[in-house]
N, C-alpha and C positions, 0 to 999 in steps of 0.2 A: 365446382371446382375444390377439390379434398388438398388445399396446399397445406395442408397438418399431415401429412401420410403415413404419419405415425398410428392417426386412428383410423389408420386402415377395416377396422373391425367391424366400425361402426359403419360406412360406407358398405361392406358387403352384407352385412345384416339389413340394410336397406336397402339392396337392388335384391336381395332377395324377397324381404316382404312386399319392394312393388314389381315383381313378377319376373325382371331381366330372367337370364338362363345360368343361373346361379342355384344349383337344387342346395338342401341344405348339408348334402354329405360333402359340399364343398367346402363349407363353414368350417364344418367339422376336422378339415382338412387345412385348417389353417397354419400356413408357413412351413407347408410338408413339401417333399420333391414331386413335381411335376403336377402341384395343386395349382388351383386355379383364384387363389386368393392366398397372396404372396405380402410378406410381412409389411412390403409398403406397397402401394397401387400400381400394376403397372399396363398403361394401353396397350390397344389390341391384344391381349391375356386376359383380361375379366370384363364379363360384359359391361357395357354400361360405366366404365373410365374411359375419361375422357384424357387424362393426362395424367404420365408417369410422375408420381411425388416422393416425398423421401427425405431429400437435401433439401431444408429449410429456403423458404424462399423463393424456389425457381417456379413452385404451383400459382405462384401470385402474381409473376413476372409475365409467367405464359398465359395467366388470367386477362393482364393487360393486352396481348396480342390478339388475344381471343376477341374482346372488346372493340380494337383497333380495326381486327380485320371487319369485325360486324357492323363497322360503321364506312369503312371505305368502300366494302361491297354494295352496303343499302344506297349509297350517293352513286354507286358503277351502276345499279341495275333499279333502285326501286321508281316506280312510275308513282303521278298522279292517280290515287285510287288502288294503288298496287305494288304496297309496298312489305314486297319480297321477302328481304330482310329486314325483320323486324324484332329480335331477338335479346335478351340479356344476359350477361355473364353474374354467374353467385360464389362467389368462394369462401370457402369457412380458412380463415386463417387462426395462426396459435400468437402465442408470445414470443415465440424462437423465430416466427418467419418473418415478426416486426423488428424482430432484433438483428437478422442479417440483411447487410447492406445491401443485396439487391434489392429489396424489397424497399429500401430509400428509396434507390434511383427508380425502380418503376414507378410507386407511387408519384413521385416530383413529376414524371414524364404523363402519366395521366392526369394529374389535374393538370398540367398546363393544356392539355390536348382537350382538357373538360371531356372524357370519355363518361357521360352522364348515366350509358345501361351497364357500368360496372358497380358492382356491390360486394364489400366484403365483408363479410359477419369476423367479427375481432372474438375468440375464446379466450376471454381474461380470465385465466384462471390461475394467477400469481404465484406458478409453478413450474421450476423446468428440473431437471435432473438429480441438479448438486443442490437443489434446495429452494427457497423464495427466490422470487425475480429479483427482490430488491437487491438481493446480492451483486446486482451486476446490471440491473436495468430499473431507473428510478425516473425517465421522462414521461413530462405527458403527452401520451400518443396521439390522442382527442387535437392537441393543441398542435402538435406536430404536422398531423396530415390538414388539418384546418389552414395551418402556414403553406402545403401543399395546393391547397384551393379544393380541399373533399368535404362534404358535406360529412358533418359528426353527429349521429345518433347515440345515444345513453340505453341500454336496457341495464337493470341492475340485479335484478333475478333470472337466473338463466332456467329457471323452469317455469317461469312468469309467461304462457305460451302466449296469449294472449297482447302482451307488449313484446314478444318481438315479431307476432304478425303485425302489428301496428307500424311498428318500425320498417319489416319488409315492403307494406304498404306505403308507406313514406317514399322509401328508396324508391319503388318502382313508379312512384308518381312525378318524377321532374327529370329531366334529361341533361341538364344544365349542370352538371359536373356529378364524379364521383360520387360511393357514397364507402363510410365504414362504418358500421354499427356497431360496436363498441361492448358487449354482451358478458356481465360478469357474471363465473359459475365457480362451479367446485367441482376438483377434478377428484375423481371416485366417489361419486355422491353416495351416498348410503353405504358406504362401505366400513370396514374401521378404520382404511386407511383412509382416510379422504381428505383432503387440501394439505397431503402431505409425497414430499419426492418418492416415499417408496410407490405409490399406487402410479407413475410415470413411467418408468422403463421398466417394469417388472410386472409379470402376472399376480393378480390379485394372492392364489395360493388358494386350495380346496376350501377350507374352512372359510376364508376372510371371501370367500364368492358365496359361501352357503350362508352367511351373516348377514351378505350384502341383501340374497334373494327375501331372508326373513323382514330385513329393514322396508323392502319396496313392496311387501304384500305377494312374492311373486314362491311361486313354489318350487323347492328344496332341491323333492328328488332327482329330478328328469333337466337334466343341461338338453339346450338346443330345445327348448318346450315353446312351442309357440301357440298357446288358441285358438280354436279356429275362429273365433268371436274377430279377435286381430287380425289375422290373416284375412278375414273378409272386409275387416276395415281399412286397411293398409289397400286394399285390392279396389274399393270403392272409390279410393281415392285419384287414381289411375284414370278414374272417367273425367274430369272434368279435361286431362291432360289428351286423353284421345280426343274430346272435343274439337279441342285447341286445334291437332293434328287435322283432322279431316276437314277442320274450315281453310286453315294451310294447305290442303291439298286441294283443296274447291277454287282458293284464291290461285296457285299455283296452272289450274287449268284455265282461268280466265288470262293468265298472262299467257299462258301460251298462244292461246289464240288472237289476244290483241296484240303481242310482242315476239312473233315465231322465231326470228332472228336472233333476238337477246333471252329467250329461252333455249334458243339451240348450245347458244353462248355460255349459258349457265350451266346447263350440262353438260358441258365438257369440261369446264375448271371443276366441277365438282367431281368428276370419274379422274380431273388429273393428266390426264390427256393435253399433248402440246399441239398446236393449229395445226393444219395440212399446211405443209408447205412453209413452215414456220424459220427451215434450214436456209430456205432459198436467198433471207437474205443476210444470211455471215458475211460478212465483209472478206476479201482480196488484197492482196498486201504488193507492191511491186519490188521484182528483182532488187537486190543492190541498197533497199530501203534500212533503216537505222530507226529502231523504238523500241522504248523499254514495253517490257509485257504489259504493266501495269497499264500505259495506256491503250494498247494491242485491246486489254481486255476493256477500257472504257469504248474504244471504236466500236466494238462488238454489242458489247450490251446498248447503245444507242441507234446501231443497227437492226438487232430483231426485236426491241421495245416497241415497234408499232405492231409486228406481227405477233409478239407475244404479250398482248395485254395484261396477263394476271401478274407479268413481272414487276414487283415493286422491292423497292429497298434505301438505304442508307448505310450512313459510317456513322460514330464519334469523333462526329465534329470533322473527319479530314476527307469531304466527298474531294476536295479539290486536289488533295495529294492522293487519292487511293481511285482517283478519274471512275467513282461511281453516279455522277451525275447523271438522270436521266432530262436531258435535255430537250426543251416543249413541252415539258410534264411539269405542272404543278408541284406546292411543296405542301404535304399532310401539316396544316397547321389549325388551330383551335377553333373546332366548329366547322370547317372544311377538310372533309375527309376524301375528295376523289381524286389528288394527288398521287403520285408515285411514288416523291421523293418523300421519304423517311430522317428528318433529323433527330437524332438521339440523344445530341451532348456528348458531352465526355461522362458516358456512361456503357462502358462495352458490356459490363455485365449484364444489365438489366439489357441491353441492345441484343444479347442473344438469346435472353430467355424469351421477350419480346418475340423473336422471329420463330421459337418453337411455338409459340401461341398462333401466330399466325396460320403457320404450317398444319399445327393440328384443326385448328379449326375450316380448310380447307378456302378454296375459289382463289389463291393466290398462291405465288410462288415467291417466297424471300428470299434475298440476300443482304447482309450485313458484309461490312467493310469498316477496317483498319489495320495499323501495321503489324507486320507478323509477331513482335515484339509483344503487343498487345493480346496475342490471344492467348497469353495463359490470365488476362482478366476472363475472356470468355472461357473458360476451358470447363469450369462447373455445366454449365447450362447446354454444349455443345455435345458433351460427353452424355447429358439425356437425351437432345438430339440424336447421335447415334444410337444410344437406347433403345429409342422411339423409331427409328428407323426413316425419318423427317427427311424429305428433301428440299433442305438448304442448303444456299450457297458461301462460303464465307470467302470473301474474297482482302486476302492479306496481300500488303504491298509492302516493299522495303523490307524484301527479303533476307539480306544477308548482310553480310561486311561492307558489303558494294555502296551502302549507302554514306561512308561516309565521315564526315564531320560533327554528324551528332555523336560518336563514340559511341564503347559498349554497353552502356543502358539503351541505349535503341537497336542494336546489332544482335541480330538475334541467331542464336548458337546451338543451341539447343532444342529448337522448335521444329524442325522437321521431323527429329526422332519422336517427340510428344504426340507427333500428329498424327504421326505411323501408328502410333500403338493403341490408338484409338480404334476398337471393333466395329466394324461398319461405315465406317470413314475412309474416304478416300481423299489422300492429299495430292494434285496435282501442279507439279512445277514447271511450267514448259522451258523450251530451252530459245522460242521467240514470237512473234506474231503468228505467224501461220500455226504454228502447235495451241498456243491461247485460244483459236478461235474453236478448235479442235476441242482442247479441254471446256467449253463452254458448252460446245456442242453434247458434251459429255456429261456436264453439271447439272444439264436440262433433262435429259434424255433416262438420267437416274432419280430412280423410285424407290428405292431400298436402302437410304440412307443420307447422312449428309455428302456434303463436296469441298475440300480448300482447293483454294485457288491462291497458290503462292507464286508473288509476281515481282520482277525487279522494279528498283528504280533508275538503276542506270540505260543504258541505251545497248539496244543488244542489234547485230546484225540480220535482217529478217533471210532463212535459211530456204535451201528447197522443200517444197510442197511436199510434207509427210504422204505415202501413200493411203489411202481411203484406210479407215480400220488401224492405222499402227496406232495415235497413241489410245486408243480406246484399249490398247492390249495392253497398257503400261510400258512399254520399253520395245524400242526396235531397230534397228540396224542402220544409223545416219548416213557414216558412209564405210565403201568394205575399203579393206587391206586393198594394196596396189596389183597381189600378185593371188588377190582372193582367200589367200591363206592363211590368218594373221599370226602372225606372232605377240600380239600384243593386243588388248581391245581395252579401251578405254570407256568407259562407263560413267557417266556426267550427269546430273540433273541442273536444269533450268541454266541461268548467265555460263555455267560451268560447262555444258557442250561447247560454245563456241570456244571458249579454251581447249578442250580434248582437239578442237580442229585444226586449231593452230598447231597445238603440239603436232597431231601426225603429221603435219606438213613437215617437221622437222625429222621427226623417228624416222619415215619414209627414204627420207632424203639422205639420211644415215645407213639405210640398207636393211632398216625393219618394217616390216609389213606391219600395218598396224591400223584396225578396226574403231571406229566412232559407232556407239552405243548413245541413243540419247536414252534417258530414263524413268520420262515424266512423272510416273507413279508407280513405285516398288510395291506397294499392294495390288492394282492389277494386274502388275508383270504378276507376279506370286500365284493367282488365281490361272496363268494360262497352264495348259501341257506342256508336261516337261520335256517334250520332244520341241516347243515354238520357245522354252526358254533354251533349251541344247541351243536352235539353230541361230536366236541372238547373242548368246554369251561365247559363241565360236569353241572350239576344241577344246579340249581340258589341258591339255599341254599348254595352249597359250598362256600368256599373262594376263589376267585380267586385272584392271586397275580401276578405282574409283574415285571420282574427284566429286567434292561436295563440301560448300563454302558452309561447313557446319560439324558436330559432333558424328563420327563413325558406327557409332551402336546399331545394329542391323546389316551393315554391308559385307559383313562376314560371308552370310550364306549366298551372297553372287560371287564374291571374287575366290573367294576357298581362301587360297595361299597364298593369293597374288597382295596388292597392295592397295593399301587406303588411305587418300589423302584426304583428312579432315583436320578439324581445328580440336585442339585441345585446350583451350584459352579463350578467354573474350577479346571481342576486338579491340578498336583503339580509335580514335579523334585524328583521325588527320582526312587527307580531299581522299577519295574512293580509291584513285590510282594507287596510290604512295599502300595504303592499306590493303590491298588488294596484293599486290607485290611483296612487302613484307613481311605478312602471314603465307609465304608461299604460293599464290595462286598466280606464278606469271608463266609463259610458256618454259624458261629457261629453267625454271625449279621443277614443271613437271616433266620433262625432257632427261633432268638430271636423274629425279627420281625412279623414271622407269628405266632407264641403261644401268641404273645402279642394283634395281630387281634384278635386270636380266642376267646378268655379274653374278650374281648372288643365286640362282636360281638353273643358269644353265649346267649342264653335265661341264662336267672338269674335261680339258685335255687333258689326257694322259701322258706324264712325260715317258719316251719311248728312247732305248740307247739303241743303236740300229746298225752292225757293224756296216763297214764299208763294202764289203764283199756283197752283201744282201740287200744294200739298199735298191740298186737296180733291180730287182727281182722283185722289188717292193711297189716301184714306181710301176713299174711292168702293170704287176698286179691290179695297180691306183688304177692306171688309166684303162684297165680292162674293167672293172666296176663303172666308169665315166661312159665306157660307150655302149655298152651292155643298160644303160642306167639302171645300173642295180639299184641306187637306195631310192628313186621314186616307183620302180617298180617289187620292191620288197614290201614299203607302206600304202601301196594298192593293191596291196594281194595278189600281183600278176603269178602267177602256179607255173607257169610257159620257163619264168625263172631263172629254172632248175634244167631246163631242158624238158623238149615236146616229150620225151620219155615216159617223163615223172610227173608231167603236166596233171593227170587227170588223180594220181596220188595227192600229191602235194594239194590240189586245191582242196581237200579233203580234208587241209592240217593245219592253214595256215589262221586259225581262228585265234591264233593268241595273241595277233596284233589288234586284235580292241577288244581284248579281255578286263583292261581295266575300265572302259566304259561298261561294258556288260555286268561286271560284276558288282558293279559301283548302284548300279540298278538292284540289282540280290540283296544290297545291305541292308533292309531293313529287314528283311524275312531273316536272314543269317542272324541278328539281333535279336530278335526276337524268339529263334531256335535257342541261342544260347544261354536267354535270361530265361527263358519257360523250365529247360537243365537244370539251371543254377538255381532255380525258386523251388525244384521238384525234390530240391538235396547233394543234388552232383556237386563233386569237387575237384574229381578226376574225370578227367573224359582221356580214354583210351584208343588212342586208331589206330587200328589194324589195317596196314595197306604195305604195298610194295614200290620199290622207285621213287620215282616222281612225287606219288602220291605220299609217300612217308618223308621222305628226305628236305622236301620245302619244310614242312612244318615243324619238323627237328630244329629246321635253322632258324623260324622264326621265333622260336621257343628258346633255343641258345646265343641266338641275338639280341631278341628284345626281351627277355624274358618274360616273366608274367604279373603285369602291373595289378590283374585281375584279384590277384591270392588265390588264381585255381590251377593245379595242374594239370599241366598235359603228356603224357606218357604214350610216346612212339613204339610199336608193335610191329618190327616188320623182319622176323624171324622166326624160325621153324625150333630153332634149339629146345627142345623139351625142359631144358634144366632152367633153363632165362624164362620160359613163359609161368613155370612150376613158379619161381620164385616172385614173380607177378601176381599172379594167382595165389598166392599166401599173402600179400599186403591187401588185396582187394579187398574193399567194404561194400558190396550189394548196395547196401542205402543210398553211399556218396560217390555213385561211378556212375559214370555214362559212356557208349562207346559208338564210333564213328567208324563203319567201314565203308574203304573208299575202294573201286576197284571201275575202272572204264569199262571194261568188256561184264563184268560181272562174274567174270569164269577164275578171276587169279585164283591157283590152287592153294598157295598159303593164306591167303588172305578167306578165303573159303573155310580152312581148317581152322583156326584163327577164328573165326566167327561165331565154329560151333562150340568152339570152347569155352569161350567167353558167354555165348547167348546160355551154356548150362550153369556159369555159373553164377551170372546175374536171377538167372529164373529159380534156383534154390535156394535166394535169398528174396524176391520180389514177387516170385508166383505169375499169377495172371497181368500183372502192370509192369511186368520185365520190358517189354515193347516198348515202352512209352521211355525209355530213358537210351534207346537204340536209334541211330540215325545211319542211315545208305547214301552212299555219292557212288551212284555209276549212270549211265545211259538208261534210258527207256528201254521198257521190255525185256531185259538180259535176266537169268535164271537170279541174281540179288533182287533187282528188283520187283520180282513176282516173291520172293520169299520176305522181304522185307513187310509188303503189303501184306501176305498172310500171315504174317507173325506180328500185324498190328506195330510197326516201325513210327515213332514219332514224325519224323520225315524220311521222305525219296527225295532226296536234291540231284538233280540233272548234270552229270559230268555233259560239258559242254562234246558236243559229237564232233566238231573239227578242232580240235585241240587234245594232242596226245600228251599222256602221263607226265615226259618229262617237260613238257611247256607250259605247265598246268598250275604251274606256282601261281599266279596272279587269279585262281577262278577259286569258286567254291574251295577245291582241294585245299587252296592254304589259305585265305580271308577267312574261312570257318572255324580254321584253329586259331589264326591272329584275333576275331573278335570273342573267340573261348578266353583266352588271354589276355585279355585285356587290351593290345596294342592298336595300335592308330591305324585303322583300318582304312580312312580315306588319304593317309599318308601314304600310306604303300602304294594303293592303287596311283596316287598322282604322282608320286616317281616311274613308277612303268610310263604314264605318259609321257613323263618328262624324256623319260629315252627314246619314246620314238618320234621325239619332236628336231626336227632339224636334220635329220639322218644326212652324214655324208663329211668331209674330210676333218678330221679332227676329233671325230666320235668317237667314245671309246669302244665301242661297237666295233668302227671302220677300222679302228688302227689296230686294233688286236687280230680282227676277221685277219687283215693284210699279212700281218706276222706269221700266223699261222698256216695261211695258203705258201709262204715265200717260204718258211721253211720245210715243207710237205711237197716241194717240187715234185720230189719224185713219190707222191701218194705218203706218206710215212715221214709223220712230225711228231712231235712231243710239246706238253705242255705243264711247265712247274710251277704249282700252284703254290706260291712263298708270302700266303699273307701276314699280315700282322697277326697280333694274337686276338683284337678286336673280330676282326672276319676272319681266324682261322675255318668256323664250325661250315662258314658259305663252304667250302673243299668242296665235300662228299657231294653236294648236291650239282656243285659244277662239273663234279666228274663222273658223274652217272650223263648227264647233259651231254656234253664233248664227246664222251666215249662213245657213247651208242647212237648218237647223231652224224660220226663221222666214220665210222668205224664197221666198213662195207667195200664192197669188189674190191676186195686187196688192197683199201684203201685206208687210210685214216689217221688220228691224233689223238697218244694216250695221254691224258692227264695223269702226273704225279703229284701225290698233296704231299708236297714236304713239309713234316712236321721237327721246324728251325728250331735246334737249341743251345743257337749261338755261335756255330760252328763254321767252319768256312763252306761255301757251296759247291756240289759237285757242277761243273761244266760237261753237261752230257750234249753229245752232237744234236745238229737238228731239233735243238728246242728252243720255246719259249720259255722265258722266264716273266711272267705273271706276279707282281706282288701290289695287290690290293689293302688300302689301308683305309682306315675312320682321320678325319683331319684333326689334328691334335695330335693324335696318337705318336708316342716318340717312338721312333722308329730308324735311329741313328744308325746302331751297331749291326741292324737288315741291311740299311741300305749299305753299309760296308762291306757287307755279302753280299749281295747285287752287284758293287762296285768291279768284284772278283770275279765273278759271271762275267759281266761286262769286258775286262780286260780280258778276257779269255777269248772273245769271241762270239758271245753268243749276247741275241738281242733279249733285252729287259724292260718289260713295262713299268714303271710304275702309276698307280691308277688311286686317286682320292677321292672320296666318299665324303657326303656328310653322314653323320651322325642316326641320322632316320634315313636313309636312302635304299634300304635294303631292297624294297621295289623297284628302285633302278637299279641298283644290279643285278636282278632278277633279271629283267627284260634287257637288260644291255648285254649281259652275256648270252641271251636265245638268241638276239639281233646276232651278235658275233660268230655264234655256232652257227646260223643258217646262210651268212655270208661266207664264211670259212669253208661250210660245205659248198658253196657255190664255185669257191676257188679250187677246192680238190677236186672238184667233180662228182661227187655224190648228192643222192637224195636224201638231204638230214632228217627226213620227216617219218623215213619207213624202220622199222626193226625185222629185216628180211631171217634173220640169223637165230631169234632168241626163241620160239618155235622147235627149233632141231636138240638144245637140250630138253626142253619141257616132253617131248615124244618120249625122248630115251630115257629120262626118268619116269616118267608111266609104264613103259616096257618094262621097267627098273622093280619099280612096285608091286607090278602084279606076277612078275617071274620072284626065283629062287635068290635072284642076287638083292633080296630086299631084306637077309639074312648077313650081318657083321661078319667078317673073317677076322684071323689072330692078327694082332700088330706085324706091319710090317716089319721084317727083318733089316739090320742095317741101314736103317732108313738114312743115319747120316751120311754113306758110302754111297750108295743109291743118290742120294741129292749133289753131290761133288760130282759123278760123274753126269750125272746129268746136265750142270751146267759148262760145264769143261769144252772150250772153246768157243765161245759167247764172242760174236762179232760187241765194238761198240758200237752198232746201231738196234743192236736186242736189247729187248726187254723182260726183264724176269716178273711173274704177276704167282703171287701166291694165294690160291683159293681156298679159305679155312671151314672148314666143316668142323669147329671145333665149339669149345663153350665159349658163350658172349659174354665173359668175366672180365674185369680189368684186369685182373692179375696177366691172362691169355691175354689180352689185347695189346697190353703192355711187352709181352715177351715176342709177340707180332711180329709187331714195329721194331723191335730192338733184331729181331732177325733178318727183318728188311734190311735195315739200316745196316747191319755187318756185313749181308751180301751185296749192295750195293756200293760201296765203300772196295770190299776186296775185289768185284768181280769191274768197276765199273762202268755200267749201266743202272737203270733205273729199276728199280723193285719196290713193287705195289704189294700191297696185302689186302683183303675184304674178307668178309664172312659171307659167306652162303647161308642161302641161298638170294640173300638179298643182293649181290655184286650179278648176280644173273639177269636181276632186272634193270644192270646199267653198263658196267664195262663190259658184262658176257656178252652182247654184242663184237663189240671190239675185239674180242678172244678169239670167235671164229668166223667173223665176215673179215679184220683187220689185214693188214699184211700179214706173213708168215717171219715176223719178227718176235713176235710175242711167244715166250717161253713158259709152259702153265704148270708150274703145280701144284697138283690137289692135294689137303692135309685132309685126314677125316679121323674122327674120334668114335668111342662108343661112350655113349653117354651115362651116367652115373645114378640117372634116374629116369623115367618114360614117361608119357602122357597120352592117352586113351583120346581120340577124336570122336567125340559124340557123334553116333550116326555113320560111322565109315568104320572098314575096317581094317585099317592099318594104326599105328601112334604116331604120333608127330617124329619120334626118332628114325620109324620107319620110309616116312616121307624123305625124311631131312638126308639118310644115308641114299635114299634113291637117286635124290637130285645130286648128288656129289658123284656117283657113279654113271647118273647118265648123262654128267655134263663132262665128266673124262672122257667116254666114248664118244660125245658130243665133239668134244676138242680133236679126238685124236681120227674121226671120221673126217675132218677139212683137211687133216693134215700135220695137225700140232702138234711138237715133239712133247708129250704130255707125260708129266708123272705124276701118279697116285700111291701118294704116301699113308696108310693106315696105322694110327699113332696108338691107339687104343683107349686106357683109361685114364693111363696116366700125363695128361698132355704138360703140364708145364714143363714137369720132369723131359719129357721126348722133346720138346720145344728147348731147353739147352743143351740136349744132347746135340740138336742139330746145328745150334749155334756153334756148339765147342766142334763138328766136324771143321767148319769152316778154313 
């Protein structure tokens, strides 16, 4: 065994020379990626390497373990004349090995036990990395080892092979004590750097290597040269070993014949298999009993020990405290090795290193034990056990602040995290005696790495037996919530599971459905399929709370935005109960923490001011929702809720109710996609889409910004001037495009895609496709085009989600990821909104008011948001209008751009005022008070700063419930196609040519708006240049006419509105008075591959919508304003 692992090159050379499967090409790849000749020897990687070494002293301790295993197995299996186990353990160690404290500990116990078949060759070269060893190392090593009880031999010349051979023969002649052979050597012998630190940690270099070859008489020109006579010599040296091996095989055959049962046991042990039926001896514990898990572990050890004879182990002088003594078995002692109880003394580091040697040797299954806080002493050796994947069991007791009076020096705090961080290690912290038994089963059945059993000092109640296989999965549901739908999931380990169960009782009594999860091993739980993990952790909207008496690192993965009850300090010296309670691990403290977290994360009940005359209607509608079980049926996706005649259509549109969970599963792909585009050089993402496909991403950008530093440009217009402006600033080298169309046939998106494809293709050539992404349903024309053109990705638009309900799908979340927004938080917010749907929920209260003001099928929603949430209004407008505006019914959303003045009090209108928590809204609230005093309902809705996802889902729920109360199907859009057909016809006919400007548009408009009822509303449908000055003039025109007419006046650019409010304009009540405004673009833009321009397409859409509106009986006025749009709008404003 090469304890001096830095000398690995020597070992690899010898393995090659002796014929191991390590060809010369592997030596040439020394320390290279995926070679079998790493910088330090690795067991299991390189043939002939029996132990992984490198950290100095570890190989020495492992060798003690191997020598101990040999003596133990010899005592167990050897018979008179049949010495089946009869080998020696040889070690090469360095100055550094013998400086390390672990070698002192291991040498001490080896000398105490008189392990006479162990011999260590001490390479005494007097050099360390920093210089001569005398800088820090001056003791007489020989006398030290003699004091340990070792035989010490000296060879003064490391090149005197006869002297070395003689020393080795002397070491092998006696078994009464271990042997240290001190050999004085010269590091870098023969090189110009001999006996210097330079040769210790660095390559010789080409010139020094050639000089060394010359000094040693070796050919200079050819590296890795092995003359045939040398290779033949080393091959000849293998023959004595082969003879000894053949002799041993003959002995084994005799052994099998004479002792077949013992031979079978020998074979089983070397295969690492457990005896058949061994687990029948696993103990059982009575219900109602109470015992520490360390006691349960001791009971388990003693129950299985007779069935698993290879099990042996001990502790660092703590067997009574760790309950690790095997009753009825002898102790291993000097000259007496058949026992199974090992006594390591207070030598924890060596204990772990020796355990590595025992496991590497084979034929035994070692366990070692100490207090958990002392696992730090074991860590270097434990780490190597994990590197080598050795099946060692560590029994760590006194696992928490629950050990009490010994205080913070003995109370582990950071140790759970430290153990979980070690790859290949599994830490198990069972909650009771029954979980402890299963933990031992798992530890013994594992063969791919070490297992740490972390056990309590204090007594714990015996809990109901876990279902078979539960513990091996790392976490499982201990107790389900009372109604099966948890609002809280308490996840605990070890003794804290009992605390969680007691806390659950209090929470359930307070009306909080609570699940308790026992999580004995987070590492094992992490290996389970996501489906199982989700089934244990519960719904995403549930509050997840971890409870563990240690540091909290690593728990965020499992609780998400939940709570972590952990320690951020060391413990204290006091009775255990006082320490536990004082540090926040009482039922009262846990319940208070949970209730506080629930209050902080729960959707805020909106503040609603309802006029007395409306309250009766509201309560009648509330009763209707209760009697139809609407809340439960919505969240369970019962499509019949909206009526049997709509059921089939609705059933295909309810996928938005589980979008947060579905989209979360796609997040890694979306993150890779965004990162890939950015890695290609993209800095600006152009999103092409209409309606919900464009409005949700715009909201996310305008509210959340772009923490990633990347830009998002939403292109949802066919205005040739605006599109030309965008193309003028587009840099193909830094641009990417995502085209969103559920159907794959949206005319505007298709036209824009051709325009942007031509622009990027001109700059990027054949690689342009790598900058394009399509979001559409499978098999659509857009999907086919994307594949034909080699788009980077074609992402599926959910088939069961309409565009206006798609904000939390890939439609909104891909742009969010691109912008660097917290996508997980957006989805978590959506799930929070879905939780506990019922009275007080913002969606329910808003729906009740909308349904109540629209009792005759016509109502209005005034969006009067704070500054921070104003951008959400455009998205809410399309959601509500397109969902409710049909069958001569509907709710007209009016986005109020409040500028500090008094608000108009329109009839049959709900005034919704969303605002972020902490925003200054005193003046706005004063204006809302005025509306409330005028007898209109007002809702003030406070949202957290990162609650955009919650807002999306809440408004979707409100809209769906409002549709139910109004009596419409909120998931279809039957009249949208009408305008599309008319536009298509206009584009094909002569109507694509624009007429001269309308004569006297002001007079016509005044006449058109004469005689309006207070229940009417005017909509300005603008096919005008999408410039800021035009938008401001249009907004001023709408506000002016609204004040004069005392009715709502909305304004929107076409064709954008066709995909939002357009459904309401044609399908809603005949209370809507439309005015179409069009203009002649100052410049036009050709659509590649199509026979018309963007300007012609837009004009056709204006004409088509005017015709569609007239066709359904709307009183529509179409004013063509020519080219001077700002002037024409000012003249219209003056005509009022």
